[in-house]
C-alpha positions in Angstrom: -56.8 -42.1 -58.1 -55.8 -45.5 -58.7 -52.4 -46.0 -60.5 -52.3 -46.3 -64.5 -49.1 -48.4 -64.9 -49.0 -51.7 -62.7 -45.3 -52.5 -60.8 -44.2 -56.3 -62.3 -44.2 -58.9 -59.8 -41.5 -58.8 -58.1 -39.3 -61.6 -57.2 -38.0 -62.4 -53.9 -35.1 -65.2 -52.8 -35.3 -66.5 -49.6 -32.1 -67.8 -48.2 -32.3 -69.7 -44.8 -31.5 -73.0 -43.4 -34.3 -73.4 -41.2 -37.0 -74.9 -44.0 -40.0 -73.8 -41.6 -38.8 -70.2 -41.5 -38.4 -70.6 -45.3 -41.7 -71.8 -45.7 -43.6 -69.5 -43.5 -41.8 -66.3 -45.3 -42.8 -68.0 -48.9 -46.6 -68.2 -47.5 -46.3 -64.3 -46.2 -44.7 -63.1 -49.8 -47.0 -65.1 -52.0 -49.5 -63.7 -50.3 -48.4 -60.0 -50.6 -48.0 -61.1 -54.5 -44.3 -61.7 -54.6 -42.4 -64.8 -56.5 -40.3 -66.5 -54.3 -37.9 -68.4 -54.6 -35.8 -70.9 -51.9 -32.4 -71.5 -51.2 -31.2 -73.4 -47.8 -27.4 -72.6 -47.9 -25.4 -69.8 -49.8 -24.0 -71.8 -52.3 -27.9 -72.5 -54.1 -28.6 -69.0 -53.5 -25.4 -67.4 -55.3 -26.5 -70.3 -58.2 -30.3 -68.8 -57.7 -29.1 -65.4 -58.0 -27.5 -65.7 -61.5 -30.1 -67.7 -62.8 -33.1 -66.2 -62.1 -33.9 -62.3 -62.5 -34.0 -61.3 -58.4 -35.8 -58.2 -57.2 -35.4 -58.8 -53.3 -33.2 -61.3 -51.0 -34.2 -62.1 -47.5 -31.2 -63.5 -46.1 -29.8 -65.3 -43.2 -26.5 -64.4 -42.3 -25.6 -67.8 -40.7 -25.5 -70.1 -43.4 -24.4 -73.7 -43.3 -21.4 -73.4 -46.1 -20.8 -69.9 -46.3 -21.2 -66.4 -44.5 -24.2 -64.6 -44.8 -22.5 -61.3 -45.0 -20.0 -62.8 -47.7 -23.1 -63.5 -49.8 -24.4 -59.8 -49.5 -21.3 -58.8 -50.8 -21.3 -60.6 -53.9 -24.9 -60.6 -54.2 -24.3 -56.3 -54.1 -21.3 -56.5 -56.3 -23.2 -58.2 -59.3 -26.5 -56.6 -59.0 -26.3 -53.3 -56.6 -29.9 -52.6 -57.5 -31.0 -55.4 -55.6 -32.8 -55.0 -52.3 -31.5 -57.2 -49.4 -33.0 -57.5 -46.1 -31.0 -58.9 -43.3 -32.3 -61.6 -40.7 -30.4 -62.9 -38.1 -30.9 -64.6 -34.1 -27.6 -63.8 -33.3 -28.5 -60.0 -32.6 -25.2 -58.4 -32.1 -24.6 -54.7 -33.8 -21.5 -55.7 -35.4 -23.6 -58.2 -37.9 -26.3 -54.9 -37.7 -23.6 -52.6 -38.7 -22.0 -54.8 -41.5 -25.3 -55.7 -43.3 -26.2 -51.7 -43.6 -22.4 -50.6 -44.4 -22.5 -53.3 -47.0 -25.7 -52.1 -48.7 -28.6 -53.7 -47.0 -32.0 -51.9 -46.9 -33.0 -53.7 -43.7 -32.2 -56.4 -40.9 -34.5 -58.3 -38.8 -33.9 -60.0 -35.6 -35.2 -63.6 -35.2 -38.2 -64.5 -34.4 -39.4 -62.6 -37.3 -42.0 -60.2 -36.5 -44.5 -59.9 -39.9 -45.0 -56.2 -39.4 -41.2 -55.5 -39.1 -40.9 -57.9 -42.4 -43.9 -56.2 -43.9 -42.6 -52.6 -43.5 -38.8 -53.7 -44.9 -40.6 -55.0 -47.7 -42.1 -52.4 -48.4 -39.2 -49.8 -47.9 -37.4 -52.3 -50.5 -40.3 -52.2 -53.1 -40.9 -48.4 -52.6 -37.0 -47.8 -53.7 -37.7 -50.1 -56.7 -40.4 -48.1 -57.2 -38.7 -44.7 -57.1 -35.8 -46.6 -59.7 -38.5 -47.9 -62.1 -40.5 -44.4 -61.9 -43.5 -47.2 -61.5 -46.7 -46.5 -59.1 -48.4 -49.2 -56.9 -51.8 -50.4 -58.5 -53.5 -51.3 -55.4 -56.1 -54.0 -55.1 -60.3 -53.7 -54.4 -62.7 -56.3 -53.1 -66.2 -56.1 -53.8 -67.9 -58.6 -51.6 -72.0 -58.3 -52.5 -74.3 -61.3 -53.2 -76.1 -60.0 -56.1 -73.8 -60.7 -59.3 -74.5 -57.3 -61.3 -73.7 -55.0 -58.2 -70.4 -57.2 -57.9 -69.7 -57.1 -61.9 -70.6 -53.0 -62.4 -68.7 -51.8 -59.4 -66.0 -53.7 -60.7 -66.0 -52.1 -64.2 -66.9 -48.8 -62.6 -63.2 -49.2 -60.3 -61.2 -51.3 -62.9 -61.6 -47.6 -65.3 -59.8 -45.8 -62.7 -56.9 -48.0 -62.9 -57.5 -50.2 -59.9 -57.0 -53.8 -59.7 -60.3 -55.5 -58.5 -61.7 -58.4 -57.8 -65.0 -59.9 -56.8 -66.8 -62.1 -54.1 -70.7 -63.0 -53.9 -70.5 -63.9 -50.2 -68.7 -63.4 -46.6 -67.0 -66.5 -46.8 -65.1 -66.6 -49.9 -64.5 -62.6 -49.6 -62.6 -63.4 -46.1 -61.0 -66.5 -48.1 -59.7 -63.6 -50.8 -58.2 -61.6 -48.0 -56.9 -64.4 -46.3 -54.7 -65.3 -49.4 -54.1 -62.4 -51.2 -53.3 -58.8 -50.6 -56.1 -56.7 -50.7 -56.0 -52.9 -49.9 -59.4 -52.1 -49.9 -62.5 -54.1 -49.0 -66.1 -52.7 -50.6 -68.6 -55.0 -48.7 -72.5 -55.5 -48.2 -73.9 -55.5 -45.1 -76.8 -58.1 -45.7 -75.3 -61.2 -46.7 -76.8 -64.8 -46.2 -73.5 -66.6 -45.1 -71.8 -63.9 -42.9 -72.9 -60.1 -42.8 -70.2 -57.4 -43.9 -70.0 -55.7 -40.3 -68.5 -59.3 -39.7 -65.9 -59.6 -42.4 -64.3 -55.8 -41.8 -63.8 -56.9 -38.2 -62.2 -60.4 -39.1 -60.3 -58.6 -42.5 -59.1 -56.2 -39.5 -57.9 -58.8 -37.1 -55.7 -60.2 -39.9 -54.3 -57.6 -41.6 -54.1 -54.0 -39.5 -53.3 -52.3 -43.6 -56.5 -53.0 -44.8 -59.3 -50.8 -45.1 -62.9 -51.2 -45.6 -66.2 -49.5 -47.4 -69.2 -51.3 -46.0 -73.0 -50.6 -48.2 -76.5 -51.6 -47.7 -79.9 -50.9 -48.8 -81.0 -50.0 -45.3 -80.5 -46.8 -44.1 -79.9 -47.6 -40.1 -77.9 -45.5 -38.1 -77.1 -48.1 -35.7 -75.8 -50.0 -38.9 -73.4 -47.0 -39.2 -72.4 -46.8 -36.0 -71.5 -51.1 -35.9 -69.7 -50.5 -39.0 -67.3 -47.5 -38.0 -66.9 -49.4 -34.4 -65.5 -52.8 -36.8 -62.9 -50.6 -38.3 -64.9 -49.5 -41.6 -63.6 -46.4 -43.0 -66.4 -45.3 -44.7 -70.6 -46.1 -44.7 -72.6 -46.0 -48.0 -76.3 -46.9 -48.8 -78.0 -48.3 -51.9 -78.3 -47.2 -54.4 -74.8 -46.4 -54.5 -73.6 -42.9 -55.5 -70.7 -43.8 -57.7 -69.0 -40.5 -57.0 -69.5 -40.8 -53.3 -68.1 -44.5 -53.8 -64.9 -43.4 -55.9 -64.5 -40.3 -53.5 -64.1 -43.3 -50.5 -62.0 -45.3 -51.9 -59.5 -42.5 -52.6 -59.6 -41.7 -49.1 -58.9 -45.3 -48.2 -56.1 -45.5 -50.3 -54.4 -42.1 -49.3 -55.0 -43.5 -45.6 -53.4 -46.8 -46.5 -50.5 -44.7 -48.0 -50.0 -42.5 -45.3 -49.9 -45.6 -42.9 -47.5 -47.0 -44.8 -45.5 -44.6 -45.3 -45.4 -43.9 -42.0 -44.4 -47.4 -41.0 -41.6 -47.1 -43.5 -40.2 -43.9 -42.0 -40.6 -45.0 -38.8 -38.9 -48.2 -39.3 -35.9 -46.2 -40.8 -36.0 -44.3 -37.5 -35.8 -47.1 -35.6 -33.0 -48.9 -37.2 -31.2 -45.6 -37.0 -31.7 -45.6 -33.2 -31.0 -49.3 -33.2 -27.7 -49.1 -34.4 -26.7 -45.5 -32.4 -27.8 -47.7 -29.4 -25.7 -50.8 -30.5 -23.0 -48.8 -31.1 -22.9 -46.9 -27.6 -23.3 -50.1 -26.1 -20.1 -51.5 -28.0 -18.2 -48.2 -26.9 -19.6 -48.6 -23.4 -18.6 -52.4 -23.3 -15.1 -51.5 -25.1 -14.5 -48.8 -22.6 -15.6 -51.1 -19.4 -12.7 -53.5 -21.8 -10.2 -50.6 -21.5 -10.8 -49.4 -17.8 -10.4 -53.5 -16.6 -7.2 -53.6 -18.6 -6.1 -50.2 -17.1 -7.2 -51.8 -13.7 -5.3 -54.7 -14.1 -2.5 -52.5 -15.6 -2.3 -51.0 -11.9 -2.9 -53.8 -10.0 0.1 -55.5 -12.0 2.1 -52.4 -11.6 1.1 -52.5 -7.7 2.3 -55.8 -7.3 5.7 -55.6 -8.9 6.0 -52.6 -6.8 5.1 -55.1 -3.9 7.7 -58.0 -4.9 10.6 -55.0 -5.6 10.2 -53.7 -2.2 10.6 -57.4 -0.7 13.7 -57.8 -2.7 14.7 -54.7 -1.4 13.7 -55.6 2.2 15.3 -59.0 2.2 18.4 -58.2 4.1 16.4 -56.7 6.9 14.0 -59.6 6.4 16.9 -62.4 6.8 17.5 -60.6 10.0 14.3 -60.3 11.4 13.9 -64.2 10.8 17.2 -65.2 12.0 16.9 -63.7 15.2 14.1 -66.1 16.7 15.8 -68.7 14.6 18.9 -68.4 16.4 16.7 -68.4 19.9 15.6 -71.8 18.9 19.0 -72.7 17.6 20.4 -71.8 21.4 17.2 -73.2 23.5 17.9 -76.7 21.5 21.7 -76.5 21.9 21.1 -75.5 25.7 19.1 -78.7 26.7 21.0 -81.1 24.7 23.7 -80.4 26.7 21.6 -80.6 29.9 20.5 -83.9 28.7 24.2 -84.8 28.5 24.5 -84.0 31.3 21.8 -85.8 32.8 20.7 -82.3 34.3 17.5 -82.1 32.1 14.7 -81.0 34.3 10.9 -80.4 33.6 11.1 -77.1 34.3 14.3 -77.0 32.5 11.9 -78.6 29.7 9.1 -76.7 30.0 11.0 -73.1 29.9 13.1 -74.4 26.9 9.4 -75.2 25.1 8.1 -71.8 26.0 11.6 -69.8 24.1 10.8 -72.3 21.4 7.3 -71.2 20.6 7.4 -67.8 21.3 10.5 -67.3 18.7 8.0 -69.6 16.2 5.1 -67.4 17.0 7.2 -64.3 16.2 8.6 -66.1 12.9 5.1 -67.2 11.8 4.1 -63.8 12.2 6.3 -62.3 9.9 5.8 -64.5 7.7 2.0 -64.1 7.4 2.5 -60.6 7.2 5.1 -61.0 4.3 2.5 -63.8 2.6 -0.4 -60.9 3.1 1.5 -57.8 1.8 2.7 -60.1 -1.1 -0.9 -60.8 -1.9 -2.7 -59.7 -4.9 -6.3 -60.4 -3.6 -6.4 -58.7 -0.7 -7.7 -55.6 -1.7 -10.6 -54.9 0.1 -11.7 -51.4 1.6 -12.6 -51.3 5.2 -12.2 -49.3 8.3 -8.2 -48.8 9.1 -6.3 -47.4 11.6 -3.3 -45.6 9.9 -1.3 -45.7 12.4 -1.0 -49.4 12.6 -0.7 -49.5 9.0 3.0 -47.2 9.6 3.6 -49.8 12.1 3.4 -52.5 9.7 5.5 -51.1 7.1 8.0 -50.0 9.9 8.3 -54.1 11.2 9.1 -54.8 7.5 11.7 -51.8 6.8 13.0 -51.2 10.9 16.0 -53.5 10.2 16.4 -52.4 7.2 16.7 -48.3 8.2 18.7 -49.8 11.6 21.3 -51.3 9.0 21.3 -47.8 6.9 22.1 -46.0 10.3 19.0 -44.2 10.1 17.3 -42.3 13.4 13.3 -42.8 12.7 11.4 -40.7 14.7 7.8 -41.3 15.2 5.3 -38.7 16.5 1.9 -40.6 15.9 -1.8 -39.7 17.1 -3.2 -42.1 19.3 -6.6 -40.1 19.1 -6.4 -40.6 15.4 -9.6 -41.6 13.4 -10.1 -44.5 11.5 -10.3 -43.7 7.8 -12.0 -46.2 5.1 -9.0 -47.5 3.0 -7.0 -50.6 2.0 -4.7 -51.7 5.0 -2.2 -52.9 2.4 -2.1 -50.2 -0.5 -1.3 -48.0 2.2 1.3 -50.0 4.0 2.7 -49.8 0.5 2.4 -45.9 0.1 4.5 -45.8 3.4 7.0 -48.5 2.5 7.8 -46.5 -1.2 7.9 -43.3 1.1 10.4 -44.9 3.4 12.1 -46.5 0.9 12.5 -43.0 -1.3 13.4 -41.4 2.2 16.3 -44.0 2.8 17.9 -43.2 -1.0 17.9 -40.1 -0.4 19.3 -39.8 3.0 21.9 -42.4 2.0 23.0 -40.9 -1.3 23.9 -37.5 1.2 25.2 -39.6 3.5 27.6 -40.6 0.8 28.6 -36.9 0.1 28.8 -35.7 3.8 31.0 -36.9 6.7 29.8 -37.2 10.2 26.2 -36.4 8.6 23.3 -38.0 10.6 20.5 -39.6 8.7 16.9 -38.6 9.8 13.5 -39.4 9.5 10.6 -38.6 10.8 7.0 -39.9 10.7 3.9 -38.4 11.8 0.0 -38.6 12.3 -1.9 -35.4 12.9 -5.6 -35.3 13.6 -7.1 -32.9 11.4 -11.0 -33.9 12.3 -12.2 -30.6 13.4 -11.7 -29.1 9.9 -14.1 -28.3 7.6 -13.0 -31.4 5.7 -12.1 -33.9 8.2 -9.4 -35.6 7.6 -5.9 -37.7 9.0 -2.5 -36.0 7.9 0.5 -38.0 7.5 3.7 -36.8 7.4 7.2 -38.3 5.9 9.9 -35.6 6.2 13.9 -36.3 5.7 16.7 -34.6 5.7 18.2 -36.3 2.6 19.6 -34.9 -0.8 16.1 -33.2 -1.3 14.7 -32.0 -4.8 15.3 -29.6 -7.8 12.7 -27.8 -9.1 12.5 -29.7 -12.2 12.3 -33.1 -10.2 9.6 -31.8 -8.2 7.7 -31.1 -10.7 7.9 -34.5 -12.7 7.8 -36.5 -9.2 4.9 -37.8 -10.3 5.1 -38.8 -13.6 5.5 -42.9 -14.6 9.0 -44.1 -14.9 10.4 -40.7 -13.7 13.0 -41.7 -11.5 15.8 -39.5 -9.9 18.0 -43.1 -9.2 21.2 -44.1 -11.7 20.3 -46.7 -14.1 19.5 -50.4 -12.6 18.3 -48.8 -9.0 15.1 -48.2 -9.5 11.7 -48.5 -12.1 10.4 -44.5 -11.5 6.6 -46.6 -10.4 7.0 -45.6 -6.4 5.5 -42.3 -6.5 3.4 -43.2 -9.3 1.7 -46.2 -7.9 1.9 -44.0 -4.4 -0.3 -41.1 -6.0 -2.7 -43.6 -7.7 -2.9 -45.0 -4.2 -3.9 -42.1 -2.6 -6.3 -40.7 -5.3 -8.2 -44.1 -5.4 -8.6 -43.3 -1.0 -10.2 -39.7 -2.3 -6.9 -38.1 -0.4 -4.2 -35.7 -1.8 -0.7 -35.9 -1.8 1.6 -32.9 -1.6 5.5 -32.8 -1.7 8.0 -30.1 -1.0 11.8 -30.3 -0.9 14.7 -28.9 -1.3 17.9 -28.8 -3.3 20.2 -30.4 -0.6 17.7 -29.7 2.3 15.6 -32.8 2.3 11.8 -33.5 1.5 8.5 -33.6 3.1 5.4 -35.3 2.0 2.4 -34.7 3.0 -0.8 -37.0 2.4 -4.4 -35.9 3.4 -7.3 -38.7 3.6 -10.8 -38.0 4.1 -12.8 -39.3 7.6 -15.8 -37.7 6.9 -19.4 -39.2 6.7 
C-alpha cells in the first residue's frame, strides 16, 4: 500500500553559470516537486547555502569565480548530509574521481541526459529518506468525464495513503502529467476530447517511469489489447471492483519501485565502471608517458654515446681529413709553380682539377657520414647489410686503430643475408665493441713488452639453422675479463676503466640496441686472455 508518512519537499540548489541550463534544470525539478534555488557562481551558491535549508546541490565544477570542487568541499564540511550531484562539460577522470572522493553522490557529463539526472536525484532522495526513515508518497492521477467517479476513487485511494489529483478530460490530465510528477494514471477510455488509450500513449512518451491503468464500461477485448499495447499495466471494467483497483495500483507501484531501484543500482554500477575505466585510461596514459620518457632517455644516452665516440675518434678523423686536404694543398702549389714558370698547360689544369675534385669528394663523404651518424632523427628500420655497417664503423675508427698499432683481421661473409634493422644503431654497436677492444688491447700493451695487439671481426651466415640469423664476432687478445666483470658487464654505468676514462654506458646501450633488433649478445672472456663478443641478429621472415 502507499506510505503513511510523506517526505517533506526537498530543496535543491542549482549552481551553474549557464542561464539556459539553470532554467531547464529548474523546470525539471519543479515537475518532480522539488523546491529549486538558483546560483550563477560559487560565491552566490555558498551564501544561499548558508541562508537556506538545502537538501541537494546540483553543482557545475567550472564556475566563473570559485572552483566547483572547492565549493563541494565547503558544502560537505558545513553539512555532510547534503547530497551533491556534480555536472561537468570537461569529462575528465580527475574531476569524476575527485568529486566522488570529496563526497558527491554522482557526476553527470554535459550535455545532461534527463534519465541520468533522474537517476542521480532518485539516489540522492533515497539516501536522504534512509537518514530520515521516511518513505516516498506516491502520486496518482484519476481521469474520468464523470465527476462523481473521480471524487469517489480519490477518497478511496487517499485513505490508502496515496496523494491523488483528478481531471475530468484527457487534455487536462495530460497537462497535469506534463507539469507535475505522477506515478500512476487511472483513466477512463471513453472521453469526449482524448480517449484514455491515447492519454497513456502520450504519457509514456513523456516519461518512461509512469504506469497506466485503463477503466471502461465496455467489456471489449479489442480495447483491452489496445490498452496493453499502448503501455497500460492493467485493464479494469466498470463498475470498478475496489479490491481489484487497489491490487492493480499496488502492482503498478511495485513495478515503479522495482524499475527505480534497478535504475539507481545501474547508475551506481555505471559510475563504478566509468571510474574504473577512466582510471585504467589514466594508468595507460601514464605508462605511455613513462615509456616515451624512457625512450627519450635511451635516445639521449644513445646520442651521448655517439658524441663521446666522435670525440674519441677526433684524432683519427683529423688524419682522415688532413690527407685529402694535403692533396688539395700540394695540387694547388704545383699548379701555382707551373703558372709562375709559364709552363701551366690545359692538361696540367685538368689533371689538377680532377685530383682536387677527388679529394673534395673524399672529404665530403667523410663529413656526410659523420653528420648522418651524429644525427638523432635517422633511426629508421630497413633492410641492412651488416657487413656494410661494419665497414662504416671501421672507416671512422680505422685510422685510430692504426695509430694504436692494432692489427685488424676482417672475415666478412660476402653471401651474408640482409637483416631488418637500423644501420646507424648497428654501426654504434660495432664502434662500442671496437672501442672496448682497443682499450683492452692498450691496457695489456702497457703491461707486456713486444706484445702484438690483434682484433678479429667476422660475420657468419646461419640461414640454414632452425632460427636463421647473422652472427657477428668481435675477438681481441687484450686484458680479458674477471668473473665479476663478466657478470656485471651490461649494467648501466658499470665500467672497468679508471675514473674519467669511461661512462660505463657502451655495453649497456649495445645490449639495448641488440634487444630492440630482437637479437642476442654474449660476452666470453678470461682474465688476461682476451674477450669474444658474439651477437646473433635474426634474418627469418
